[in-house]
N, CA, C and O of each residue as an XYZ file, in Angstrom:
424
protein
N       8.794     -0.657    -14.298
C       7.425     -0.229    -14.041
C       6.709      0.117    -15.337
O       5.666      0.770    -15.296
N       7.220     -0.290    -16.459
C       6.647      0.114    -17.740
C       5.226     -0.389    -17.954
O       4.474      0.221    -18.714
N       4.830     -1.498    -17.297
C       3.481     -2.005    -17.490
C       2.429     -1.236    -16.699
O       1.232     -1.463    -16.878
N       2.861     -0.337    -15.834
C       1.931      0.435    -15.021
C       1.633      1.777    -15.668
O       2.493      2.365    -16.323
N       0.397      2.263    -15.478
C       0.125      3.623    -15.927
C       0.765      4.593    -14.939
O       1.272      4.178    -13.897
N       0.743      5.858    -15.258
C       1.448      6.866    -14.464
C       0.949      6.926    -13.022
O       1.751      7.081    -12.102
N      -0.348      6.809    -12.814
C      -0.901      6.893    -11.459
C      -0.498      5.692    -10.615
O      -0.228      5.839     -9.423
N      -0.454      4.510    -11.215
C      -0.029      3.320    -10.478
C       1.474      3.347    -10.223
O       1.930      2.923     -9.161
N       2.244      3.840    -11.186
C       3.693      3.979    -10.991
C       3.979      4.950     -9.846
O       4.943      4.766     -9.102
N       3.150      5.975     -9.703
C       3.304      6.923     -8.589
C       3.116      6.207     -7.251
O       3.824      6.500     -6.288
N       2.173      5.277     -7.187
C       1.967      4.520     -5.956
C       3.208      3.708     -5.607
O       3.585      3.622     -4.438
N       3.843      3.114     -6.609
C       5.071      2.348     -6.369
C       6.156      3.265     -5.806
O       6.835      2.917     -4.839
N       6.310      4.423     -6.412
C       7.319      5.385     -5.945
C       7.051      5.806     -4.502
O       7.978      5.885     -3.696
N       5.806      6.072     -4.179
C       5.451      6.477     -2.817
C       5.702      5.348     -1.817
O       6.207      5.592     -0.721
N       5.357      4.125     -2.184
C       5.589      2.979     -1.296
C       7.083      2.764     -1.074
O       7.514      2.470      0.041
N       7.867      2.911     -2.137
C       9.326      2.774     -2.013
C       9.887      3.827     -1.064
O      10.732      3.523     -0.222
N       9.421      5.052     -1.200
C       9.953      6.125     -0.358
C       9.574      5.926      1.107
O      10.378      6.217      1.992
N       8.364      5.437      1.378
C       7.950      5.188      2.766
C       8.824      4.110      3.397
O       9.254      4.238      4.543
N       9.078      3.062      2.648
C       9.918      1.974      3.156
C      11.346      2.463      3.386
O      11.936      2.190      4.431
N      11.892      3.170      2.430
C      13.270      3.655      2.538
C      13.428      4.658      3.677
O      14.426      4.637      4.397
N      12.452      5.523      3.833
C      12.522      6.574      4.855
C      12.535      5.985      6.260
O      13.200      6.517      7.148
N      11.814      4.902      6.467
C      11.670      4.344      7.808
C      12.523      3.109      8.058
O      12.738      2.725      9.208
N      13.007      2.485      6.993
C      13.739      1.239      7.149
C      12.832      0.072      7.489
O      13.299     -0.956      7.979
N      11.553      0.220      7.237
C      10.570     -0.811      7.555
C      10.670     -1.986      6.583
O      11.303     -1.891      5.532
N      10.039     -3.084      6.954
C      10.055     -4.263      6.085
C       9.198     -4.073      4.842
O       9.479     -4.657      3.796
N       8.158     -3.261      4.952
C       7.277     -3.008      3.815
C       6.882     -1.538      3.766
O       6.868     -0.836      4.777
N       6.564     -1.104      2.556
C       5.940      0.187      2.333
C       4.667     -0.062      1.543
O       4.559     -1.067      0.840
N       3.716      0.830      1.652
C       2.466      0.682      0.907
C       1.926      2.051      0.531
O       2.183      3.053      1.198
N       1.181      2.058     -0.545
C       0.483      3.270     -0.967
C      -0.885      2.865     -1.496
O      -1.031      1.843     -2.166
N      -1.873      3.677     -1.185
C      -3.263      3.411     -1.543
C      -3.827      4.637     -2.241
O      -3.605      5.761     -1.788
N      -4.550      4.441     -3.332
C      -5.267      5.543     -3.993
C      -6.757      5.293     -3.797
O      -7.269      4.218     -4.108
N      -7.437      6.301     -3.280
C      -8.872      6.133     -3.055
C      -9.668      6.521     -4.301
O      -9.104      6.954     -5.306
N     -10.956      6.361     -4.215
C     -11.837      6.615     -5.361
C     -11.893      8.085     -5.751
O     -12.345      8.407     -6.850
N     -11.448      8.975     -4.888
C     -11.379     10.400     -5.204
C     -10.004     10.811     -5.714
O      -9.783     11.981     -6.027
N      -9.072      9.852     -5.799
C      -7.726     10.144     -6.287
C      -6.726     10.539     -5.217
O      -5.569     10.821     -5.529
N      -7.152     10.565     -3.958
C      -6.220     10.887     -2.872
C      -5.340      9.680     -2.581
O      -5.760      8.537     -2.767
N      -4.122      9.936     -2.126
C      -3.227      8.829     -1.807
C      -2.882      8.828     -0.322
O      -2.852      9.864      0.342
N      -2.626      7.627      0.164
C      -2.247      7.406      1.555
C      -1.021      6.510      1.514
O      -1.009      5.489      0.826
N       0.001      6.892      2.248
C       1.281      6.196      2.205
C       1.655      5.776      3.616
O       1.481      6.540      4.565
N       2.172      4.556      3.753
C       2.510      4.053      5.079
C       3.657      3.056      5.009
O       3.978      2.517      3.949
N       4.257      2.829      6.154
C       5.263      1.791      6.340
C       4.752      0.833      7.405
O       3.888      1.186      8.208
N       5.284     -0.366      7.407
C       4.873     -1.324      8.427
C       5.288     -0.817      9.809
O       6.268     -0.085      9.954
N       4.519     -1.225     10.817
C       4.743     -0.812     12.196
C       4.999     -2.075     13.011
O       4.170     -2.985     13.034
N       6.130     -2.127     13.669
C       6.479     -3.293     14.489
C       6.891     -2.821     15.881
O       8.066     -2.579     16.157
N       5.896     -2.701     16.740
C       6.122     -2.328     18.131
C       5.765     -3.524     19.008
O       5.101     -4.454     18.549
N       6.198     -3.504     20.254
C       5.812     -4.586     21.161
C       4.294     -4.646     21.313
O       3.713     -5.725     21.425
N       3.663     -3.480     21.315
C       2.224     -3.417     21.562
C       1.381     -3.323     20.291
O       0.153     -3.360     20.364
N       2.025     -3.202     19.122
C       1.272     -3.009     17.885
C       2.088     -3.524     16.710
O       3.237     -3.123     16.525
N       1.501     -4.404     15.922
C       2.186     -4.970     14.764
C       1.227     -4.912     13.579
O       0.273     -5.687     13.504
N       1.486     -3.986     12.651
C       0.628     -3.800     11.492
C       1.462     -3.783     10.223
O       2.568     -3.245     10.200
N       0.923     -4.375      9.177
C       1.599     -4.297      7.885
C       1.417     -2.891      7.317
O       0.524     -2.150      7.728
N       2.270     -2.544      6.379
C       2.164     -1.232      5.736
C       0.806     -1.067      5.067
O       0.211      0.010      5.124
N       0.315     -2.119      4.438
C      -0.974     -2.033      3.758
C      -2.114     -1.858      4.753
O      -3.053     -1.109      4.486
N      -2.048     -2.530      5.885
C      -3.076     -2.338      6.910
C      -3.104     -0.884      7.379
O      -4.176     -0.305      7.550
N      -1.931     -0.299      7.585
C      -1.858      1.091      8.029
C      -2.427      2.021      6.960
O      -3.210      2.919      7.272
N      -2.038      1.812      5.701
C      -2.511      2.680      4.617
C      -4.022      2.584      4.436
O      -4.683      3.598      4.216
N      -4.573      1.378      4.525
C      -6.027      1.212      4.404
C      -6.722      1.886      5.589
O      -7.744      2.549      5.413
N      -6.176      1.720      6.780
C      -6.769      2.370      7.958
C      -6.756      3.883      7.813
O      -7.721      4.553      8.180
N      -5.668      4.423      7.281
C      -5.594      5.874      7.057
C      -6.673      6.327      6.078
O      -7.332      7.342      6.299
N      -6.848      5.574      4.998
C      -7.865      5.932      4.003
C      -9.268      5.873      4.611
O     -10.066      6.795      4.444
N      -9.551      4.800      5.304
C     -10.882      4.633      5.901
C     -11.135      5.718      6.952
O     -12.220      6.296      7.000
N     -10.134      5.992      7.793
C     -10.341      6.995      8.842
C     -10.427      8.409      8.281
O     -10.871      9.327      8.970
N     -10.003      8.586      7.031
C     -10.128      9.889      6.367
C     -11.408     10.004      5.560
O     -11.655     11.030      4.925
N     -12.231      8.950      5.579
C     -13.508      8.991      4.884
C     -13.442      8.623      3.420
O     -14.312      9.025      2.647
N     -12.436      7.872      3.016
C     -12.315      7.469      1.608
C     -13.575      6.735      1.163
O     -14.055      5.839      1.858
N     -14.113      7.116     -0.005
C     -15.331      6.492     -0.497
C     -15.116      5.104     -1.101
O     -16.084      4.436     -1.463
N     -13.897      4.675     -1.211
C     -13.543      3.379     -1.783
C     -12.089      3.439     -2.207
O     -11.458      4.493     -2.126
N     -11.561      2.328     -2.653
C     -10.172      2.265     -3.087
C     -10.119      1.856     -4.554
O     -10.883      1.002     -5.004
N      -9.206      2.480     -5.291
C      -9.006      2.122     -6.698
C      -7.846      1.156     -6.869
O      -7.978      0.130     -7.536
N      -6.700      1.487     -6.262
C      -5.498      0.685     -6.437
C      -4.611      0.811     -5.218
O      -4.617      1.827     -4.523
N      -3.839     -0.254     -4.968
C      -2.903     -0.256     -3.857
C      -1.609     -0.931     -4.294
O      -1.596     -1.762     -5.202
N      -0.524     -0.554     -3.627
C       0.774     -1.191     -3.822
C       1.304     -1.586     -2.462
O       1.303     -0.779     -1.532
N       1.753     -2.808     -2.339
C       2.507     -3.239     -1.162
C       3.869     -3.664     -1.680
O       3.971     -4.422     -2.644
N       4.920     -3.167     -1.029
C       6.271     -3.309     -1.546
C       7.211     -3.759     -0.442
O       7.170     -3.240      0.674
N       8.057     -4.727     -0.761
C       9.060     -5.178      0.193
C       9.759     -6.415     -0.325
O       9.449     -6.915     -1.406
N      10.721     -6.911      0.469
C      11.397     -8.157      0.092
C      10.369     -9.270     -0.045
O      10.459    -10.110     -0.940
N       9.395     -9.267      0.851
C       8.257    -10.188      0.772
C       6.996     -9.330      0.709
O       6.494     -8.894      1.744
N       6.481     -9.084     -0.497
C       5.320     -8.197     -0.615
C       3.968     -8.882     -0.387
O       2.922     -8.310     -0.695
N       3.989    -10.086      0.143
C       2.712    -10.742      0.432
C       2.134    -10.162      1.717
O       2.875     -9.808      2.635
N       0.828    -10.069      1.779
C       0.174     -9.495      2.950
C      -1.301     -9.878      2.930
O      -2.147     -9.097      2.496
N      -1.598    -11.065      3.394
C      -2.979    -11.550      3.372
C      -3.923    -10.661      4.180
O      -5.020    -10.346      3.719
N      -3.509    -10.258      5.375
C      -4.380     -9.430      6.214
C      -4.628     -8.075      5.583
O      -5.755     -7.579      5.607
N      -3.593     -7.466      5.018
C      -3.756     -6.183      4.342
C      -4.654     -6.291      3.131
O      -5.492     -5.422      2.889
N      -4.478     -7.357      2.369
C      -5.318     -7.552      1.186
C      -6.765     -7.814      1.564
O      -7.673     -7.403      0.842
N      -6.997     -8.492      2.684
C      -8.373     -8.681      3.161
C      -9.001     -7.336      3.508
O     -10.176     -7.105      3.225
N      -8.227     -6.458      4.113
C      -8.731     -5.125      4.455
C      -9.084     -4.352      3.184
O     -10.122     -3.693      3.128
N      -8.232     -4.429      2.174
C      -8.522     -3.775      0.889
C      -9.830     -4.293      0.332
O     -10.691     -3.505     -0.059
N      -9.994     -5.617      0.289
C     -11.204     -6.228     -0.289
C     -12.455     -5.875      0.506
O     -13.544     -5.774     -0.061
N     -12.307     -5.689      1.804
C     -13.455     -5.298      2.620
C     -13.946     -3.903      2.246
O     -15.144     -3.624      2.286
N     -13.007     -3.034      1.884
C     -13.363     -1.666      1.502
C     -13.799     -1.604      0.044
O     -14.785     -0.942     -0.280
N     -13.079     -2.284     -0.830
C     -13.362     -2.230     -2.271
C     -12.972     -3.545     -2.934
O     -11.792     -3.807     -3.168
N     -13.957     -4.356     -3.230
C     -13.690     -5.665     -3.827
C     -12.987     -5.569     -5.174
O     -12.270     -6.492     -5.561
N     -13.179     -4.478     -5.890
C     -12.617     -4.349     -7.241
C     -11.269     -3.626     -7.282
O     -10.710     -3.446     -8.364
N     -10.742     -3.213     -6.147
C      -9.458     -2.490     -6.138
C      -8.351     -3.373     -6.709
O      -8.319     -4.579     -6.465
N      -7.467     -2.776     -7.454
C      -6.322     -3.483     -8.016
C      -5.217     -3.505     -6.968
O      -4.889     -2.477     -6.377
N      -4.646     -4.690     -6.743
C      -3.565     -4.843     -5.773
C      -2.293     -5.213     -6.528
O      -2.239     -6.229     -7.222
N      -1.269     -4.369     -6.380
C       0.044     -4.635     -6.962
C       0.993     -5.017     -5.838
O       0.976     -4.419     -4.763
N       1.818     -6.017     -6.100
C       2.889     -6.402     -5.184
C       4.200     -6.084     -5.875
O       4.381     -6.412     -7.047
N       5.116     -5.449     -5.161
C       6.367     -5.025     -5.781
C       7.570     -5.358     -4.917
O       7.486     -5.424     -3.690
N       8.675     -5.561     -5.585
C       9.965     -5.765     -4.916
C      10.521     -4.395     -4.501
O      10.027     -3.363     -4.955
N      11.537     -4.386     -3.647
C      12.109     -3.107     -3.203
C      12.595     -2.203     -4.335
O      12.608     -0.982     -4.180
N      12.994     -2.781     -5.471
C      13.446     -1.955     -6.598
C      12.287     -1.366     -7.408
O      12.505     -0.631     -8.371
N      11.066     -1.691     -7.012
C       9.876     -1.166     -7.684
C       9.324     -2.068     -8.762
O       8.274     -1.770     -9.331
N      10.007     -3.172     -9.061
C       9.493     -4.078    -10.087
C       8.288     -4.839     -9.554
O       8.261     -5.253     -8.395
N       7.307     -5.014    -10.401
C       6.071     -5.681    -10.019
C       6.277     -7.194    -10.021
O       6.877     -7.754    -10.939
N       5.771     -7.835     -8.982
C       5.886     -9.296     -8.859
C       4.807     -9.941     -9.701
O       4.712    -11.167     -9.749
């Protein structure tokens, strides 16, 4: 994680912990324009299927976040088109990092 600044490295750590805590396929962390963070894991229920990034963005938006600065989506497959579309809808300039489970940036 040496290429990340401290605040972005914190997002990676938070995303890793969310994934590890739940055993989910992905973890995500979002930092809003006020510096608050939102952490989530993917949700896979019969009635609801959301990526970790979708959940984290929804949490930020429902909390009144004024915009997003940076996000991390982490997993064996850190791709997430729907989650990234949600990020871009809220903040076109937000930085999106994709990371492997060990925290290394893809």
